[in-house]
N, C-alpha and C positions, 0 to 999 in steps of 0.2 A: 513796409517789409523790414527795414532796419530796426524798427521798434520791437519786432518779435524775435530778434536774434538771441536774446538771453535764454529762450526756450531751446535753441538748437545747439549751441556750443557745449553745454554740459553733457550732451549725449555722446560726445566724442572722447570722453575720458575712458580709460586711464591715460590716453595720449596727453603729453604736456603741451603747453601753449606754443612752444617753438616748433614742435613736430606738427601740430595742427596748422600752424602758419605755413610751414613748408608744403604740406599737402594742399592747403588752400591755394597757394601760388601755382603749384604744378598743375592741379586739376582745373584751375581757372584758365590757364594757358591752353590746355587741351580743349576746353569748352569754347574758348574764343576762336581758336583755329577752325573748329568745326563750323562755328557760326559765320565766320568770314567766308568760308566756302559756300555755305547754304544761301547767304544773302548776297553773294557775289560782290564782295567788297575787296577782293584781292588787288584789283587795280588801284583803288583808293589807298590801300595799305602801302603799296609800293611807292605811290606818289608822296605819301606822308613820310616814308622812310628816306626819300631823297632830299627832304628839307632838313638841313642841319639844325636850324633854329628850333623846329618842332621836336626833333630828336632830343635836343638838350633839355628843353622844358619838360618833356614827358619822362625823361630819365629822372629828373628831380621829383616829378610827381610820383614815379614808381617808388622812390626811396621813402618819401614821407608817408605814402599809403601803406607801405610795409610796416613802418613804425606804428601807424594807427591800428592796423589789423592785429599786430602782435599784442599791443597794449590792451586792446579791447577784449581779445580772447582771454588774456591773463586775468583781467579784471572780472569778467563774468564768471570764470571758472574758479575764482578765489574769493567769492563772497563780496564783491564790490559792485554789484549791479546798480545800486543807487548812485554810487560815485561815478560810474560810467555815464549815467543819465545826466549828472551834473556837468560832465565834460561836454555833452551835446547841448546842454542849456547854454554853456559859455560859448560854444563854437559859433553860433550865429552872430554874437557880438564881435568875435574875431573876424568873421566873414564881412560883416558890415564895415568894420574898421578898415579892412583891406580895400573894400570897394570905395570908401571915401578917400583914404590916404593915397592908395596906389593908382586907382582908376579914375579918381576925380569925380565920383558920383556924388550927387547932392540929395539930402533928405528934406522932405517937406515938414512943416511944423508938427503935425500929428504923428509923423513917423519918428521924430525926435522924442516925442512924448512916450510912444511905445517903447523906443529903445531905452529911454531913461528908466521906465518901470522894469523892463527886463534886466537892466544892469543892477537895479536895486535888489531884485529877486536873487540874482546870481551872487551878489555880495553877501546878502543875508545867508544864503545856503552855504557859501564858502566859510563864513565866520562860524557857522553852527558846527562845522567839523572840528574846529579848534586846532587845526594844523593844515599846512598846505596840501591840497588834494592833488597829489602828483599825477595820479591816473587821469583825473579829469582834465588837468592842464595839458598833459601830453596829447590826449585825444583832441582837445579843442584846437590847439595850435597846429597839430599835424594835419587835421582834416581841413582847417581853414586854409592852410598853405596848399593843400591838394586842390581845393576848389579854385583858388587863384591861378594855379598852374594850368588847370583845365580851361579856365577862361582865357588865359593868355595864348595857349596853344591853338585854341579854336579848331580842333580836329574832330573828326567823326567819333561818336561814342564807342562804336564797335572797334574801329581801327586803333584808337588811342589805348583802350584797355588791353587789346591784344599786344601792343608794343610794350606796355608797362609790365605785363606778366612775362613777356619774353625776356625783358631785362633782368627780372628777379629769378626766373626759372633755373638758371645754372646753379645758383647758390642753394635754392630750395631742393633741387634734385640731388646735389652733392650731400646735403644734410640728411636726406632720406636714405641715400646709399650708405652713409656713415652709420646711421642707426641700425640699418639692416645688417651690415657687416659685424657690428658689435652686439647683435641680438638684443638691442634695446628698442626695436621698433614695435609700436602697437598695431601697425597695419597687418591684418591677416592673422593676428594671434588672439583676437578677442571676438571671433565669430564673424560670419558673413555679413550680418546686419551692420556691425560696426565698420567693416570694410566699405560697405556701400555708402554709409554715412560720410566717411572720409572722402570717398570719390565724389559725392554730391556737393562737397564744398565748392567745387567749380561753378555749378549751376546756382547755388545759393549766393555766391559772391557776384557772379556776372550780372544777374538780372537787375538788382537795385543799383549797381554801379553804372550800368548802361543808362538806366533812367536818369541818374544823377549827372552823368557826363553829357547827356542830351540836353538836360535842363540848364547846365552851367553855361552853355553857349547861346541860350535862347532868352534868358531872363536876367535882370540886373542882379549884381551881387547882394544888394540890399534885400530884394525880395527873396532871393535864394537863402540868404542868411536867416531871416526871421521865420520863414516857413519851416525851417529845420527844427523848430521847437516840437513838431509833431512826434518825431522819433523818440526823443528823450521822455516825452510824456508817457508813451507806451512803456518804455523801459523802466521809468520811475514806478509806474503802477505795478509792473511785474515784480520789481524788487521788493515793494512793500507788501502787496497782496499775496503773491505766490511764494516768494523766497523769504518773507517775513523779516526783512532787514529793518533796523530801528527807524522810527518815524517820529522824531520830536516835533512839537508844535511849530517851531520856526520853519521847518521844512514845508509844512502845510501852507504857511504864509507865503513862502517863496514860490511854491507851486501855483497858488492862486494868482499872484502878481504876474507870473508868466502868461497865464491864460488871459488875464485882463489886457496885457500888452498885445497878445495875438488878436484879440477881438478888436482893439483900437486900430491896429495895423490893417486888418482885413477890411473893416468898414471904410477906413480912409482910402485904401487901394481901390475898392469898388466905386466909391464916390468919385475918385480921381479919374477912373476909367470912363465913367459916365460923362464927366465933364469934357474929357478929350473927345469922346464920340459926338457930343453935342456941338462942340466947337468945330469939329471936322464937317459936320452936317451943315452948320451955318456958313462955313467958308465955301462949301461946294454949291450952296444955294445962291451965293452972291454972283 
């Protein structure tokens, strides 16, 4: 779903990136409140709000995801789709690094091989730009930090996202009100379809983030990190094939190395899972 986002955000012009971000936050909150009621999570939400530690961690998560959202919207709407994909190629490395350094997770030999190939690919793609890819770096480190915060909070996906949007909503609503008061708002001034698209940012945001939040508490940071190469692969393809952004040969090389790394990691993970099942079966037979 995240890989298809470059098709959606350009539809929201002429609204600027900050206005789109504000609407994204506000309508995401409305969406999540409705969802909390429908799935009967209000009790869990209240219990989570009573935990000071979780509130603090999720407040940090809200701040870094706001930076991530705003940077991504700006990048996609300003001709940097390929660079945003580079950010999410780098992001799994940041996630894996956090898993190893902060959480003490360990990599198996073939996982190190996959990580090394991915690192080589990202270095090559970065050097090809000829300058620091600031959009990519901000996206990588902000989303890596978000994933770590979700892991540490270990809260329900629906409840935690509701809290995060609740934290950001006052600023978002204030900015929307300011634009409306100064007649600079794009909402309602560009036709009904445009208004509907802005409102739908809540649903567009909530669904993949709920999936991510649920995954972050169920799988290792290492697995979560490396599998996140799927989204930038789609984004990269859209940037090159649909938006016709430049595609020098070195970028093709980096793209290929990433896929090789994914194949190695996937095959190793499947083999490891089979070994674990076999060992468990042997232990139960004794």
